[in-house]
Residue frames as qw, qx, qy, qz and C-alpha x, y, z in Angstrom:
[[0.820, -0.083, -0.445, 0.351, 18.43, 23.05, 1.07],
 [0.411, -0.909, 0.025, -0.065, 19.50, 24.50, 4.41],
 [0.572, 0.518, -0.435, 0.463, 23.13, 25.47, 4.92],
 [0.173, 0.129, -0.650, 0.729, 22.65, 26.33, 8.59],
 [0.477, -0.609, -0.513, -0.372, 19.89, 26.17, 11.21],
 [0.065, 0.184, -0.601, 0.775, 19.25, 27.50, 14.69],
 [0.494, -0.515, -0.643, -0.280, 16.46, 26.64, 17.15],
 [0.064, 0.140, -0.544, 0.825, 15.26, 28.33, 20.34],
 [0.137, -0.573, -0.792, 0.163, 12.29, 28.40, 22.70],
 [0.086, -0.604, -0.198, -0.767, 9.97, 31.36, 22.49],
 [0.179, -0.351, 0.483, -0.782, 8.90, 33.01, 25.75],
 [0.773, -0.139, 0.150, -0.600, 5.82, 30.76, 26.00],
 [0.636, -0.280, 0.718, -0.024, 7.86, 27.58, 25.41],
 [0.824, 0.524, 0.195, -0.089, 7.11, 26.99, 21.72],
 [0.642, -0.221, 0.427, 0.597, 10.05, 26.23, 19.42],
 [0.443, 0.857, -0.034, -0.262, 11.14, 28.52, 16.60],
 [0.764, -0.085, 0.431, 0.473, 13.61, 27.46, 13.92],
 [0.255, 0.852, -0.202, -0.409, 15.61, 29.56, 11.45],
 [0.832, 0.122, 0.429, 0.330, 17.23, 28.24, 8.29],
 [0.013, 0.744, -0.343, -0.574, 19.84, 29.80, 6.01],
 [0.854, 0.456, 0.249, -0.002, 19.78, 28.92, 2.31],
 [0.752, 0.052, 0.249, 0.608, 22.71, 28.78, -0.13],
 [0.287, 0.664, 0.214, 0.656, 21.99, 32.33, -1.35],
 [0.243, 0.091, -0.431, 0.864, 22.20, 33.75, 2.20],
 [0.458, -0.392, -0.160, -0.782, 18.48, 34.35, 2.64],
 [0.034, -0.054, 0.861, -0.504, 16.71, 33.22, 5.78],
 [0.571, -0.351, -0.472, -0.572, 13.37, 31.62, 6.59],
 [0.117, -0.180, 0.754, -0.621, 11.71, 30.74, 9.88],
 [0.615, -0.342, -0.537, -0.466, 8.84, 28.70, 11.30],
 [0.153, -0.287, 0.678, -0.659, 7.51, 27.96, 14.79],
 [0.095, -0.300, -0.942, 0.112, 5.18, 25.63, 16.65],
 [0.230, -0.513, -0.404, -0.722, 1.57, 26.79, 16.54],
 [0.642, -0.673, -0.070, -0.361, 0.85, 26.01, 20.21],
 [0.211, -0.651, 0.673, -0.282, 2.74, 24.92, 23.32],
 [0.937, -0.036, 0.289, -0.195, 1.51, 21.34, 22.86],
 [0.360, -0.500, 0.695, 0.370, 4.62, 19.27, 21.92],
 [0.480, 0.235, 0.804, 0.261, 2.60, 17.50, 19.21],
 [0.327, 0.791, 0.240, -0.459, 1.29, 20.71, 17.63],
 [0.701, 0.575, 0.271, 0.323, 1.78, 21.57, 14.00],
 [0.426, -0.314, 0.139, 0.837, 4.43, 23.93, 12.64],
 [0.335, 0.786, 0.090, -0.511, 3.62, 27.13, 10.76],
 [0.776, 0.568, 0.129, 0.241, 4.61, 27.38, 7.11],
 [0.606, -0.147, 0.071, 0.779, 8.12, 28.63, 6.34],
 [0.143, 0.963, 0.230, -0.001, 8.15, 32.43, 6.12],
 [0.527, 0.575, -0.168, 0.603, 10.85, 34.84, 5.02],
 [0.561, -0.732, -0.170, 0.346, 12.94, 36.25, 7.83],
 [0.183, 0.967, -0.178, -0.004, 14.97, 39.43, 7.43],
 [0.888, 0.123, -0.104, 0.430, 18.50, 38.52, 6.38],
 [0.449, -0.719, 0.039, 0.529, 21.52, 40.33, 7.80],
 [0.281, 0.864, -0.264, -0.325, 23.55, 42.75, 5.65],
 [0.169, 0.566, -0.777, -0.216, 25.40, 40.73, 3.01],
 [0.839, -0.020, -0.450, -0.306, 23.25, 37.64, 3.66],
 [0.666, -0.542, 0.453, -0.242, 23.89, 34.88, 6.16],
 [0.545, 0.375, -0.749, -0.028, 26.32, 31.95, 6.12],
 [0.375, -0.116, -0.841, 0.372, 26.10, 30.88, 9.76],
 [0.430, -0.568, -0.114, -0.692, 23.49, 31.49, 12.42],
 [0.373, -0.139, -0.797, 0.454, 23.18, 31.03, 16.17],
 [0.385, -0.651, -0.256, -0.602, 20.53, 32.06, 18.69],
 [0.321, -0.037, -0.711, 0.624, 20.52, 32.82, 22.40],
 [0.345, -0.755, -0.521, -0.201, 17.98, 33.81, 25.03],
 [0.114, 0.501, -0.296, 0.805, 18.49, 37.06, 26.93],
 [0.081, -0.092, -0.776, 0.619, 17.61, 37.38, 30.66],
 [0.420, 0.241, 0.246, -0.840, 14.29, 39.07, 29.75],
 [0.634, 0.231, 0.736, -0.057, 13.47, 36.05, 27.51],
 [0.508, 0.763, -0.141, -0.373, 13.93, 37.95, 24.26],
 [0.893, 0.104, 0.302, 0.318, 15.77, 36.01, 21.58],
 [0.038, 0.850, -0.349, -0.393, 18.94, 37.33, 19.95],
 [0.909, 0.345, 0.174, 0.152, 20.23, 35.96, 16.66],
 [0.265, -0.721, 0.466, 0.439, 23.87, 36.11, 15.55],
 [0.842, 0.478, 0.242, 0.072, 25.12, 35.58, 12.02],
 [0.325, -0.516, 0.455, 0.648, 28.19, 35.86, 9.83],
 [0.676, 0.671, 0.027, -0.303, 28.17, 36.63, 6.12],
 [0.907, 0.332, 0.011, 0.257, 30.54, 35.39, 3.39],
 [0.333, 0.736, -0.297, 0.509, 33.05, 38.16, 4.24],
 [0.572, -0.111, -0.646, 0.494, 33.09, 37.09, 7.91],
 [0.145, -0.358, 0.169, -0.907, 31.22, 40.14, 9.23],
 [0.143, -0.321, -0.868, 0.350, 29.24, 39.45, 12.42],
 [0.306, -0.339, -0.194, -0.868, 25.68, 40.77, 12.71],
 [0.071, -0.238, -0.869, 0.428, 23.03, 40.53, 15.39],
 [0.371, -0.356, -0.315, -0.798, 19.31, 41.16, 15.78],
 [0.047, 0.092, 0.818, -0.566, 16.99, 41.02, 18.80],
 [0.111, -0.626, -0.749, -0.186, 13.28, 40.53, 19.22],
 [0.107, -0.543, -0.009, -0.833, 11.50, 43.79, 19.91],
 [0.030, -0.078, -0.760, 0.645, 10.41, 44.38, 23.50],
 [0.541, 0.181, 0.090, -0.816, 7.00, 45.35, 22.06],
 [0.582, 0.025, 0.807, -0.103, 5.17, 41.98, 21.75],
 [0.667, 0.601, 0.424, -0.117, 3.55, 42.77, 18.40],
 [0.190, 0.898, -0.247, -0.309, 6.52, 44.42, 16.75],
 [0.911, 0.380, -0.108, 0.115, 8.64, 41.47, 15.66],
 [0.806, -0.175, 0.024, 0.565, 12.37, 42.07, 15.37],
 [0.101, -0.869, 0.143, 0.462, 14.66, 45.08, 15.40],
 [0.651, 0.714, -0.253, -0.049, 16.92, 45.68, 12.35],
 [0.914, -0.032, -0.072, 0.397, 20.17, 43.73, 12.02],
 [0.066, -0.958, 0.277, 0.010, 23.31, 45.53, 13.16],
 [0.801, 0.358, -0.369, 0.309, 26.93, 44.65, 12.37],
 [0.487, -0.834, 0.252, -0.072, 29.55, 44.38, 15.10]]
């Protein structure tokens, strides 16, 4: 069961969704093509922030990278951005 979700458009227009489970772990999936009727990928693990996640939000930066924000059970804020290297995924979470 999902405790929190966030959705954003990838640079090419496909949707990506993140879900936070009761234990603070995160999963993600995205549309397979830009066709609105396309299938979704299977759920895959997504790196959780330090201390796990309770809430999650996502925004798009001016260069079209996505940035996720999360809080854990202690109320600590963390953030992570997509790497600027297209094949590299995401940078590590940092607290702020």
